C-alpha positions, 0 to 999 in steps of 0.5 A, spaced: 659 660 116 662 667 114 666 669 118 665 664 123 670 661 128 667 655 131 660 657 134 660 652 140 668 652 141 672 658 140 667 663 140 663 662 146 662 669 147 657 670 153 663 667 157 668 671 154 665 678 154 662 678 161 665 683 165 662 687 170 658 693 168 660 700 170 656 704 175 658 711 174 653 716 176 648 713 180 649 717 186 647 723 182 640 728 184 634 725 181 631 728 175 626 733 173 620 730 170 621 734 164 627 735 159 630 742 161 628 745 155 621 742 155 622 739 148 619 732 150 614 728 154 616 726 161 620 720 161 619 717 168 611 717 167 612 714 160 616 708 163 612 707 169 606 707 164 609 701 160 609 696 167 603 692 168 598 696 173 597 690 178 605 690 178 611 686 176 610 678 176 617 676 176 616 668 175 623 666 176 622 659 175 624 653 181 625 657 187 631 652 189 635 654 183 635 662 185 638 664 192 633 667 196 637 673 197 636 675 190 629 673 190 628 678 196 632 683 192 628 683 186 621 682 189 622 688 194 625 692 188 619 690 184 614 692 190 616 699 190 613 700 183 606 699 185 605 706 188 606 712 185 613 714 184 614 721 182 622 723 181 625 725 187 621 720 191 626 717 196 624 710 194 627 711 187 634 711 191 632 704 194 630 701 188 637 703 185 640 700 191 636 693 191 636 692 183 644 694 183 645 689 189 641 683 185 645 685 178 651 684 182 649 677 185 647 674 179 653 677 175 657 673 179 653 667 178 653 668 170 661 668 171 662 662 175 663 657 170 662 655 162 656 659 159 652 653 157 652 651 164 649 657 167 641 656 169 636 659 165 633 662 172 639 666 173 639 669 167 632 671 168 634 673 175 639 678 171 634 680 166 629 682 171 635 686 175 637 689 169 630 692 168 629 694 175 636 698 175 634 701 168 628 704 171 632 706 177 637 709 173 632 714 169 631 718 176 638 721 174 638 727 169 635 726 163 641 726 159 646 721 163 641 716 166 637 714 160 644 713 157 646 708 162 639 705 163 640 703 155 646 700 157 643 696 162 638 694 158 643 691 153 646 687 158 640 684 160 638 683 153 645 680 151 646 675 157 639 675 161 633 671 159 627 673 155 622 677 160 614 676 159 611 681 154 618 683 151 619 688 157 626 690 156 625 691 149 619 696 150 623 700 155 629 700 150 624 703 145 622 708 149 629 710 151 631 710 144 626 715 142 628 719 148 635 719 146 634 721 139 630 727 141 636 729 145 641 728 139 637 732 134 637 738 139 645 737 139 645 736 132 642 743 131 646 746 136 652 744 132 650 746 126 656 750 122 661 746 126 667 743 122 667 736 121 672 732 125 678 730 122 678 723 119 684 719 120 685 715 113 687 707 113 691 704 108 686 699 104 689 692 104 691 690 097 686 686 093 688 679 091 690 677 084 685 671 083 685 665 078 680 665 073 680 657 073 678 657 081 673 662 081 666 661 085 660 660 080 655 665 080 648 664 078 642 669 077 636 667 081 636 660 080 629 656 082 629 652 088 629 646 084 635 647 080 639 650 087 637 644 091 639 639 085 646 642 083 648 645 089 645 643 095 645 636 095 652 635 091 655 640 096 657 645 091 659 653 093 655 658 089 654 666 089 647 667 088 645 674 085 638 678 085 635 674 091 636 680 096 636 686 092 629 688 094 631 688 102 631 695 105 638 694 108 640 694 101 638 701 100 638 704 107 644 702 110 650 706 111 655 707 117 651 714 118 645 710 118 647 704 123 650 710 127 643 713 127 639 707 129 644 703 133 649 708 135 647 708 143 646 700 143 652 696 147 655 690 143 661 685 144 666 687 139 672 683 138 679 686 138 685 684 134 686 682 127 683 675 127 681 670 133 687 665 133 692 671 135 694 671 142 692 678 143 685 677 141 680 679 146 673 682 146 670 688 149 663 691 150 662 698 147 656 702 144 656 701 136 657 709 136 664 708 140 666 702 135 665 706 129 669 712 132 675 708 134 675 702 128 671 704 122 672 711 122 679 710 124 680 713 130 685 708 132 688 706 125 693 701 128 688 697 131 682 692 129 676 692 131 670 687 129 663 687 131 663 679 129 658 673 130 653 677 134 645 676 134 644 684 133 638 683 130 635 680 136 637 686 140 635 691 135 629 690 131 629 696 127 635 693 123 631 686 123 626 689 119 631 691 114 632 684 112 629 678 110 631 670 110 633 667 103 628 663 100 632 657 099 633 656 107 626 653 106 630 647 103 632 646 110 629 641 115 627 646 121 623 652 120 625 659 120 626 660 128 631 654 127 636 659 123 641 663 126 642 670 124 649 674 125 651 680 124 659 682 121 660 689 121 667 692 121 673 696 117 677 694 111 682 688 113 678 684 118 679 677 117 676 670 119 681 665 119 680 659 115 675 654 118 669 650 117 662 650 120 657 644 122 651 648 118 650 651 111 651 658 111 648 664 106 653 670 107 649 676 105 653 682 103 650 688 104 656 693 104 663 693 102 667 687 098 670 681 101 675 676 098 673 669 099 677 663 099 674 656 099 676 649 100 672 642 100 672 637 106 676 633 102 682 638 102 682 637 110 689 634 111 692 639 107 690 645 111 693 643 118 687 644 123 689 645 130 690 639 134 686 642 140 679 641 141 677 648 142 680 650 135 679 643 131 675 646 126 680 652 124 687 651 120 693 653 122 695 656 116 695 664 114 692 663 107 695 669 104 701 668 107 703 661 108 709 658 111 710 653 106 716 650 110 712 648 116 705 647 112 708 644 105 702 640 103 698 647 103 700 649 096 697 643 093 690 644 096 685 645 091 681 651 092 675 656 089 676 664 090 672 670 089 669 677 091 663 678 094 660 685 093 653 688 095 647 684 094 651 678 093 649 672 097 655 666 098 652 659 099 657 655 103 656 648 104 656 645 111 663 643 112 667 647 107 673 651 109 672 658 108 677 664 109 674 671 109 677 678 108 674 685 108 677 689 102 673 695 105 668 697 110 663 692 110 657 689 113 655 682 112 649 678 115 650 670 115 644 665 116 646 658 119 641 653 117 641 645 116 
């Protein structure tokens, strides 16, 4: 799949990106119910209005699966929301204390072993703790508290379990609208100021390609033609004209992504490729990621928002995409399709690897160089011997060490460029290497 280092092996992202959230600023004074300029409705009453009048029903699952102390902390915190809580009420400080303690307790349990072994009840408890803590943080000043609360909600969405009524998403929506109002005011204040200086990064060289090895291109084939000539015989194809009507094709730009998602917290891969020893992950906002790695504040470092289910986290972006019609040829329904985002600067690389599902890789912004090898070439591609990277080649495709990997030179391949509006079909098991030639945003659809 596009840039898909192993889904279940090398990129078990919930384990690698779970580091303790920050708690700065929690001891600040409670906020005024109105913005200092009086320009928007009170945030705190709006947040309380989202909660059921009869109170929150935590529903953590089997009682024996969650420590009674955590259940008590969450129930005590939720109980504080039953009565009127005007800003400045001492109970708000207690709400923040109880929810923070619950989050810390759950955080330790989420990090005690492999992510796949974490019980759903602990994830749900963490999500409830994040929701309560976000509400507590909003008793801070209207500029600092809501931003910290949004980060806390994102942690709940990334690592917690879904809550009834999409509670976290509803709070996120309200916080986003509030913060957007503050950003508009800030932009008005900064009108006329000189734009920040951008550091230019040298763009990677476009590869010389062999025409006889080109991936075929086809304009809007019928479902039957695609099934009979490409899906069944497992042949790669670049499809054209099938996503041109998606709103993202006209709307998305770096500026638009910053506007819609700039304050949202996401996992970012640090390093040129996931096989490098120095590769790591970090949590940061989309705005920070754009500043540091897309607009080249750190030109000698590579960051990549890769293989992340961004559209489940940010519904505003999900509304801008669809699902390729050809996915209906699969065995499951639409809920069984895994949709991931891939956003980064020129030079990001997904090393040569293969995946167990079919992939439609939709290119929205920028261009990518693609190299494909059929499963029959596997012996010439030198997969890693360890279980974690068994589906990843040891060879640097564009700079191979032919003394160490002599058979690689004889491996047959297909290659091509993928540009905006084009969709690459990668059959399950096909090896693929991907390199961004400029700032790029892709969406992958993994299906069976």
